C-alpha positions as CSV (number, residue, x, y, z in Angstrom):
1,M,-5.8,22.5,-16.5
2,Y,-8.1,20.7,-14.0
3,A,-11.1,21.1,-16.3
4,Q,-9.1,19.6,-19.2
5,L,-7.9,16.7,-17.0
6,R,-11.5,16.1,-15.7
7,E,-12.9,16.0,-19.2
8,K,-10.2,13.6,-20.5
9,A,-10.7,11.4,-17.4
10,D,-14.5,11.2,-18.0
11,E,-13.9,10.2,-21.6
12,L,-11.3,7.6,-20.7
13,A,-13.4,6.1,-17.9
14,G,-16.3,5.7,-20.3
15,V,-14.1,3.9,-22.8
16,L,-12.2,1.7,-20.3
17,W,-14.7,0.6,-17.7
18,R,-18.5,0.4,-17.5
19,E,-18.4,0.9,-13.7
20,H,-16.1,3.6,-12.5
21,T,-15.7,6.5,-10.1
22,V,-13.9,9.8,-11.1
23,Y,-12.8,12.1,-8.4
24,R,-10.2,14.8,-7.8
25,E,-7.1,14.1,-5.8
26,R,-5.2,16.4,-3.5
27,G,-2.4,17.3,-6.0
28,G,-4.9,18.7,-8.5
29,G,-5.1,15.6,-10.6
30,V,-8.0,13.3,-11.4
31,V,-8.4,9.6,-10.4
32,I,-10.4,7.0,-12.1
33,R,-11.2,4.0,-9.9
34,G,-12.5,0.7,-11.3
35,E,-13.6,-1.2,-8.2
36,H,-14.7,-4.3,-10.1
37,V,-11.2,-4.7,-11.7
38,R,-9.4,-3.5,-8.5
39,R,-7.3,-1.0,-10.5
40,W,-7.0,2.8,-10.6
41,I,-5.7,5.4,-13.1
42,S,-4.5,8.9,-12.2
43,L,-4.1,11.9,-14.5
44,A,-1.9,14.5,-12.9
45,P,-0.7,17.9,-14.3
46,T,2.9,18.2,-15.3
47,G,4.8,21.4,-15.9
48,G,4.2,21.3,-19.7
49,K,1.1,22.5,-21.5
50,D,-1.3,19.8,-22.7
51,R,0.8,17.1,-21.0
52,A,-0.2,14.9,-18.0
53,L,1.4,12.2,-15.9
54,L,-0.6,9.0,-16.3
55,R,-0.1,6.5,-13.4
56,A,-1.8,3.2,-12.8
57,G,-2.0,1.0,-9.7
58,R,-4.0,-1.6,-7.7
59,I,-6.8,-1.2,-5.2
60,L,-6.1,-3.3,-2.1
61,D,-8.5,-5.4,-0.1
62,G,-9.6,-2.7,2.3
63,G,-10.3,-0.3,-0.6
64,T,-7.1,1.7,-0.2
65,T,-5.0,2.4,-3.2
66,A,-1.5,0.9,-3.5
67,P,1.3,3.1,-4.8
68,A,1.5,3.5,-8.6
69,R,3.2,0.6,-10.3
70,T,3.7,2.3,-13.6
71,E,3.7,5.8,-14.9
72,V,4.2,7.7,-18.2
73,V,3.8,11.2,-19.5
74,V,1.1,11.6,-22.1
75,D,0.0,14.3,-24.5
76,L,-3.6,15.4,-23.8
77,T,-4.1,16.5,-27.4
78,A,-4.0,12.9,-28.5
79,G,-7.3,11.3,-29.1
80,T,-9.2,9.3,-26.5
81,A,-8.5,6.0,-28.3
82,E,-4.7,6.6,-28.1
83,L,-4.9,7.5,-24.4
84,A,-7.1,4.4,-23.8
85,T,-4.5,2.3,-25.5
86,V,-1.7,3.7,-23.2
87,C,-4.0,3.1,-20.2
88,R,-4.7,-0.5,-21.2
89,R,-0.9,-1.1,-21.6
90,L,-0.3,0.4,-18.1
91,L,-3.1,-1.6,-16.6
92,A,-1.7,-4.8,-18.2
93,E,1.7,-4.1,-16.6
94,V,0.0,-3.6,-13.2
95,A,-1.9,-6.8,-13.6
96,A,1.2,-8.7,-14.6
97,A,3.1,-7.3,-11.6
98,A,0.2,-8.2,-9.2
99,E,0.2,-11.9,-10.1
100,P,2.5,-14.0,-8.0
101,A,5.4,-15.6,-9.8
102,P,4.9,-19.3,-10.4
103,G,7.2,-21.2,-8.1
104,P,7.8,-24.8,-7.1
105,S,4.9,-26.2,-5.1
106,R,5.6,-27.7,-1.7
107,A,2.4,-29.8,-1.8
108,G,2.9,-33.5,-1.7
109,R,6.4,-33.6,-0.3
110,P,6.7,-36.3,2.3
111,G,7.7,-35.4,5.9
112,E,6.7,-31.8,5.6
113,R,3.2,-32.0,7.2
114,G,2.7,-30.1,10.4
115,R,5.9,-28.1,10.2
116,G,4.4,-24.8,9.0
117,K,4.1,-22.1,11.6
118,G,1.6,-19.3,11.1
119,K,-1.2,-19.1,8.6
120,P,-1.3,-21.5,5.6
121,G,-0.3,-20.0,2.3
122,R,1.8,-17.3,3.9
123,T,5.5,-17.0,3.0
124,A,8.2,-16.1,5.4
125,R,9.4,-12.5,5.4
126,A,12.8,-11.7,4.0
127,A,15.4,-10.7,6.5
128,R,16.4,-7.1,6.5
129,P,19.8,-6.4,5.2
130,G,22.4,-5.5,7.8
131,R,20.5,-7.0,10.7
132,R,21.1,-10.3,12.3
133,P,18.0,-12.5,12.8
134,R,16.4,-12.6,16.3
135,R,16.7,-15.9,18.0
136,E,14.7,-15.1,21.1
137,R,12.7,-12.2,22.4
138,H,14.3,-10.3,25.1
139,T,13.1,-7.3,27.1
140,S,15.1,-4.3,25.8
141,P,16.9,-2.0,28.3
142,G,14.4,0.8,27.5
143,S,11.5,-1.5,28.6
144,W,13.3,-2.3,31.8
145,F,13.8,1.4,32.4
146,V,10.1,2.2,31.9
147,L,9.2,-0.7,34.2
148,L,11.6,0.6,36.9
149,C,10.2,4.1,36.7
150,V,6.6,2.8,37.1
151,V,7.7,0.7,40.1
152,A,9.5,3.8,41.6
153,V,6.4,6.0,41.2
154,L,4.2,3.3,42.7
155,G,6.5,2.9,45.6
156,A,6.7,6.6,46.3
157,W,2.9,6.8,46.2
158,L,2.5,3.8,48.6
159,Y,5.2,5.3,50.9
160,G,3.3,8.6,51.0
161,L,0.1,6.9,51.8
162,F,1.2,4.4,54.4
163,G,4.8,5.1,55.3
164,Q,4.4,8.1,57.6
165,Y,4.5,7.7,61.3
166,R,1.4,8.8,63.2
167,Y,2.1,9.6,66.8
């Protein structure tokens, strides 16, 4: 099955991208990386004969691969052109999901200069459900316990070093 996946991956890579890297992944599948378009495609074996799981995703800034955004089971007996069409559709979905949604711009509003904390262009993180927002940072009881243990060990060592009476 790996030989068939590798052969199809080489054909697909040649059709889809001029610059590409094809390699084997841990699960026995084949990955096609297009660094110049910052996308990847994976062909993984399924339980069926002549069928493969086709997944597509993004390549992040550091070169690591983001989890698959889309996936579909394809028939490997189909021609390369049909598989390339499916790949292009998946890549278009990944590209559409990667683009930020257009929202209202905050530029040009009066009285909002200098209020932003943090880096420009960053949005605030959403609050986790079920948790109340933190107002201040407090030292947790676990941190106090660790600090107390360190002080106790330091005190015992100093007592052993200087606390004995010498007659």
